[in-house]
Structure formats: C-alpha cells, structure tokens
N, C-alpha and C positions, 0 to 999 in steps of 0.2 A: 327804698323809700318812698313813702307816700306821703304826698302833701296834705294834711288835713286841712289847710284854709282853702284849698282849691276846690278839693271833693265836697265840702259843706257848701257849695254854690251850685252843685249839679243835682238840682232838685229833681229834673226831666219831669214825665208829664203827668206822675203820680205823686201826692203831698207826700213827704219826710215828717217823720216825728222824732225829738229828738231827745233823750233821757240821760240822766245819771245813774250809775249803779256802782254803789260801795260794798266790797266785801272784806272780811277778814277771815282769820284761823277758825271762829267758831262756826260760821259760814260753811266752811270746808269740812271740817269735823261732821256738823249736822246732814251735810249733803251725803258725805261717805257713809254714815249709818243708814240714810235712808235708802241706799242703794246696795245694801247686802255687804258691806265691810264690818269685818268682825275681829276682835282681839283674840279668837279662837285661830287667826291664821297670822303668823308672826309678820308674814310680808305685809300685812294690812295695817300694821300699826302706824307705818309713816304717812298713812291718810288720816288716822284718828289722834295721833298726839302732836299737839303743835310745836313740843319740844325736841321732838325727835329729829336727828342729826339732817334726816333725809325728809323732812315734812314737805308734803307734797300735796297738790289738788290733784283731784281724779279728772282726767281731759272733760269726761261730759259735763262737769260743773260748768262749764264756760258755755255751754248752751243758753243756761237761765237767764243773762244779761238781755239777752233778744227777745226771748219766749216772754218774759214778765213785762213787755211793752207791746206785745203783739195784740191785745183784743181792741184797741182804739184804732188800730191802723186797719183793721178787717172789717171793722164796722163802718168806717168811715168810706171804704172801697166798694161797698155794696152799690148796685145799681137801684135805680127807683122802683119802689115796691118792694125791694127784699131788705132784709136786716140780718144781723147776727148778734149774738149775745152765749153767755155760758150754756143757755140751753140747749143750742142747736149746733154748737162747735165741737169739731174731733180733729186732734193733731193725725195727720196722716203721714207725712214724711218728714225726715230731718235729715240736715246737712250741717258739718261744723268743718271750716279749715282753718291750719293755724299757720299765718304767714311769718312769723318769726318765733323766737323762743317760748316757749309755754309761760304766760304770765305768773308772775310769782304770788305768795300766798296771802298778800294784802293787796287793796290798792282801791282805785276808782277807774271805771270807764265812763268814756262819753260813746253814746249809742244812737245810730242812725237807723232808724226802721223805715220800710217803704215797701206797697204791693208791686212786684214788678210785672205780675199777671192775675188777672181774675179769669178762671177758666170755667164753662158750663158743662157740667159732667151728665146734664140732664135733669136727674131728681135733686141733684145736689150741685153749688158751686164749691169751687176749689181757689182760695187765695193762697198765690205763691208769694211769701213774704221775706226779702233778703233783709238781714242786719249787718251793718258794718260796725265793728267795736274798737274805738281809738283808746288807745293809753299814752299818755304824754305827748297828745297831737299825731301819732304814729298809728295807723291802720296795724293793729296786732293779730286779729282774725274776724272772720265772716260766718255767718250762718246762714241758713235757707229753712224755712218752717212751710210746709204744705196745710193750711188748715180746711178741713173740710166743713162746708157751711149746710147742714142738712136741710132738705127741701126748699133750697132756695136757687134752683137751678133754673133751667129754661127762658132764658132771658138773652139767648141768642150770641153768646161768647163762644169764645174758641175753645177747643176741648184740648188740646195738648200747648203745650209752650216751648220754644226755644232756648228760653231763660232757664227753665229747670235744670236740677243736677239730676242724673238719672240713676236709677237704681241698676243693679246688675242679679241675674239669677245667679244660683250658687250652683256649683258645678254637680254634673249627673254623676255622683262616684259616692264612694262611702266616706265621710268624713275623716279629715285627719288627726280631728282632737274632738273631744266631747266632754263638757264639764255641766256639772248638774248642782243645783242650791235650791233649797227651800224657801220661799217668802215667811216673813212671819204674818200672822193675822192683823197685826197693828202696822204694816208695811206702810201703807197708803196714809197714815194719820201721821206717821214718823215723816215720810216724803214731803207732805205737804207744809211741814215748817220750812221747807227751802222756798216756800213763795207761791205755790199754785194751790190756791184757796177753793176751787171748784169744788162746790159741795157733792157734785158727783162720786166725790172720792170719799165722802165722811159722812154724809148724811143719807141713812137707809131710806126715807122717804123720798127723795129726788132720785136715789138709785133704781127704787122700784118703777117710779113713774117714767124712767127710761128703760126699762125693760131687762134691769139687772137685778139677779137673788139679792145682792148686796152690795154696797159700794165697791167700785173698782180701782183697781192698781193703775197709778199714772202712767201711760204710755211709756214717757221718760225716766221713769223709775225702774221700768223692764228694760228700757234700753242701757239703764247705767248698770244694773246686773250683765247684761249681755256682755257690754264694753270692757267689766271689769276681767270677764273670762278670758276674753280676748288678750287684754293686757298680760293677764298672768301667764298665759300659752304661749305666746308669740313675741312681747314686747318686754320682757324682763321685769314686768310689772311696774314698769318706769314711765309715768306719765308723758315725758318729755320726748319719749319715742314716736309719740303718735303726731301724723301730719294731717290726715283726714279721716272724716267719718261719715257714712252715709247709711240712712236706715229707712225701712217701711212699717210701719204698724197696721198689722194686719188683723188681729182680735184683741178682745179686753184678755186682763188674766186678774183673776179672784185672789186678794190676800190669804196666804196661807198655802196656795197652790205651788208646786215645783218646777222650777225652769230648768231646762235643758237646752243650753247652747251649743249649737254644732258646727265646726268650723273647717275651712279648706285652705291651705296655704299656697299662693299660688306668685311666686316672685316676693315683694315686699307687700302684695295685698291680702289680705287674710277675709275670704268672704265669709260670711257665718249667717245663721238662723235659729231663731230659739224658739222652742216648742214647750208646752205644759205637759208634764208628765201624765197628769191623770186623765188628760181629755186625748193628748195625740195633736192637738191644735196649734198649727204656726202662729205665733203672736207677733215675732219680729222676723221679716222676710227679707229676701233680696237685698241683701245689707253687706257692708265690707267696712274694714277699717284698714287704711294705709300708713305703712310705718316707715321710718326712717331708717332703722334698722331690724332684723329678726332676733331674736332671742328665744331659742326655742325651751319649752318645758317650765316655763319660769325661772330660768337661770337669772344670775345675776348679769346686768346689763354691762358692757365692757367696762374696763377698769381704768379706761383712759383718764386722766386728771382734768378738771375742770380748766377750761381755756385761762390764758395769762389774764390776772386781775385787771381792771380798768386803770390806766393810768391819769385819768381825771381827779382833779382835787377833792378832797373830801374834808370837812369839818375833824373827824378825827384824826385825819393823818399828823397835825400839830400833836395830839396827843400821844401817839405812839413814839414820836420825836422825842418827847418829854421821858416818856417810860426806859428811854433808850439810855438817856443822859443819866435818868437815876441808877440804872445798872451799872452804867460805867464808874458812878461816883461811888457807888456802894456795892461792889461785886460779890463779897462776901455774904450779904446780906439777900442777894439775888439768889445764889447758890443754895441756901438753905431750904428756899422754896422746892428746889428738886423736882421741877415738872415740866412739860412742855403744854403750851396752848395755843389754842387756833382760833382766832375771831373772824367770823364772817361777818362783814359788815354790807348791811341789805340797804338798798332805797326803793320804795314801791315795793319790798316785800320780794325783792329778786338781789342776791348776793353779787354785789359789783366790785369787792377788794375783799384779800384776806390777810390776816397779818398774824406771825408765827412770834409767839414770847417763849423762846428757849431758855427756860431758867434751870436746866439740868446738865448740860455738859457744853454748849458753844457761847453761853452767857450772851444773846445776840436777840435783836428784833428786827425781823425783816417781812416783806412782802412775799404772800404766798403760802403754800403748806409747807409742814416740816420738811427740809432736806435730807433727812435720815430717819426713819421710824413714823411713828403714828402719834398724833396728838393725845394727851392724857386728858385734857378736858378741851371740847370744843364749844365757843359760847357762841350764838347768833343773835344780833342784836343790830337795829337801824342804827344809821350815824348819828339822828338828832338824838334818839335814845341814851346811846354811848356818851354823849356829849351833858345829856341832863345828869347822867349817874356820875359821871368824873366830876361836876360841878357841885355835886352834893342835894339837886334839886329833886333827884329821884332816888329812891332806895333801891339798891340793887334786892331786897327783899319784895319788894313791892312790885318792880319791873317783872321778877321770876313768877311769880303768883299769877300776874296779870297776863303774860305770856308775852310781854315785851323782849324780854331776853329768855334764850331757850340756850339751854344747857346739856350737853349730851359727854358721855364720859365719866369720867369721877367728880361727881358734884361738889365732893367735899373740899376739892382742892382748889376752887372757884373761890372758898373764903379766904385761903393763903396769901391772895395778892393784895388785900387791903393793907396790911402793914407795909408793905414794900411800895405801895405806889403812894401811900399818904394821902394827904388832903387831894393833890390836884388830879388824883387818877384813881379814884376808889371804886375798882373795878371789881 
C-alpha cells in the first residue's frame, strides 16, 4: 500500500506538476484502433467492443496520462538560455510498471509529474520525466519518459542518470517469434485522437520543415503495435498479464509502412525490437516486456476463475436480496424464465463483486459465478447504474446503448427479467 498523502509532500529538488486524467470505454477503443487492433482478428474484439464480456484496455494505453502532462514539466526544467516546445522535442525512451492490478475500463487518475534528471548529450538535452499515477489515493502504476530536446545541450550537465530505467540489448540469436503488420496511411491521423496533437504527425508543412517526406507516425503508436504483437505471442492477449515494459525509439515510421516485431523469450521477460519491412530500419530497439505468466502462441490465458468477490458492502446487495425474496415468493414464475444470469458489479470500471441468478434449476441467488455450467447471459454494470435502473430513473435500453450496461451471451434473455422483478428491480 502506498500512502498518497505522504507521497504528495515529497516534491524533491524539482517542481512537481499534478493533474487529473479521466477516461472511459470510448478512449480505450479509440486508442486500440490507433495502434492497429482490428475486428479482422477475433481476439482483438475485447479491445474494440465495450460490451464484450472481457472488454479491456491495452496495457500501453496507460502510458498516456503521464505523457499528456509532460510538455510543461520539460519546458520548466530547461536551464537558462535553453527552451523546449513541440518543434524541438522527441520521445526517446519509455517505461511503464504496474504496481497492482490493471486499472479498470473507466475512471479517473491523479498524476504527479516531475523531472528526475536533465542530461547533457552534447547537441541535445534529455529530460528524464517520472510520472506517478494514483487512483483512489493509491499508486497504481508509474511511467518514465526520456524526452530529447534537440539543439539544447552544452550546458554542462551530467551525461547519464542513475535514475533512468535502462534498456537491454536483444539476444544475439534468431528471434523466437516474429509478427508482421502493415500500418494504415491514416494511422497517425487516427492515433492523434488519443491526445497527442503535435502537428508533426498531421501537417505536411511541419513534417517537411522537420526533414521528413510526410507526417510521421507517433513513436507511441509504433510501440503500441509492438506491444500488441508481444501480447498476442506470449501473454495470451491478456493485458492483465503485463508487469512492465521498457522501449527505446530509434527511428521514425511513415504511415503505410509495415512493422515487423521480432521477439526473444527469456524466462518471463520478452525482449523485442521492431523493424520497418520496406527499409530494414530498426525503429523500436533494445526493448522488453515483463510478464506475470508466459502464455505462448496467443493461447488463452489460464482458466483460473477470478478471485473471490469482495465482501465489502455495495448498494446493490440489498437489491439482490429483494430478488431472492421475489424468487422464493413466486418460484413458478421464476422458473418460467429458464435461464442463468451472471452480474458483474463494477466500481471505477473494475469488477468488485459477482452475483448469479439461477432461474433454470436451482432457483437461487448467490455471490460468485455459476456453480454449474456457464451463464446464459452476463451483464456488467456499475453499482450506481444498477441502482438507477432498478429505481426506474435509468432506462435499461438507454443504459445499454450508452455502454453503461454491457451484455454478453443471449441478449434477448435479459428482457425476460423485467416481468419477474417488477418495479423494485427492473433489470
């Protein structure tokens, strides 16, 4: 457990910048499209469809909160006579480490950004920026960015930093796995919708002035492709399997070029690098992803059931107690439904409790997943939204269309609950 209040007092020698970052399912889907997820790959659907039973964020999405606050921090850190703005900064390296479970599919973060070191590389300066990302006052993950500030070196600063998370060279042998994927001509235009609006990635005039034949792809977009490839090959395409990632951006990518990610598995660390097929240039170098568990060849992750639901009280607990009473008072009507329902109740986008309504054989309501077989219909909804639906202040149809309730399995069976549950629980 990390104490938010105490950490917030530790400003250190460099000024800290605090901010907020809100996100929801639309942000996750937009990001996934920006880094090449596609409905052509069935296993990608859980990153693109908010009502998918396993809807999830890609792990590299969580780099964004720190990055979107980085510019003012870097600018303020420059020594006298030096400056940093969008015309002279480049993303050099990136690190992210998850300290607890992967955050949920919606929520708000509190972010602390600060420059931990300013390096003098001769012609350029490099700001090493740390980001601490908190949710509900707990530090949930942290990132580190190396930002090159072109033409602003020569101020007599250190060349290296003990604070920097180091890259690691890939093994000197043939890769264990290779994934190839072509980027779209409008890949940068799509990725910028996730928040990086640097005109270098969209304006031909700015790109030409910077020495590029056309607007280049964001480095983080290229990294998103690479991370997806590793996720598919060695993590069961399961974002929650990722512990940490470190990458170095070596050269730019032009939208429309083909990315080839080469991977080497060593223990639970996957070393990787990414090349452009058309040129042979290495664009993501000396990089790695640390995993909780290795799941080879895109196989499904372990079939372990989720941890026992939290015993803490939720508003909806009383609702399920009423449903149970209704079943006991009218068992024939309950049995006429003839289906098993699973409710995933969420707080801040994360499932914190599950309830099963067995209206097929046991005629029972209980916490957890179905004791036998699978649910016919699975509904994922926040504690607050479920209570609004039950109270009649939120229409189930509106909730579904707005993504506030997600239904997997037999959607039509969800409509059969209404007559049974009457006014006190119109689910």
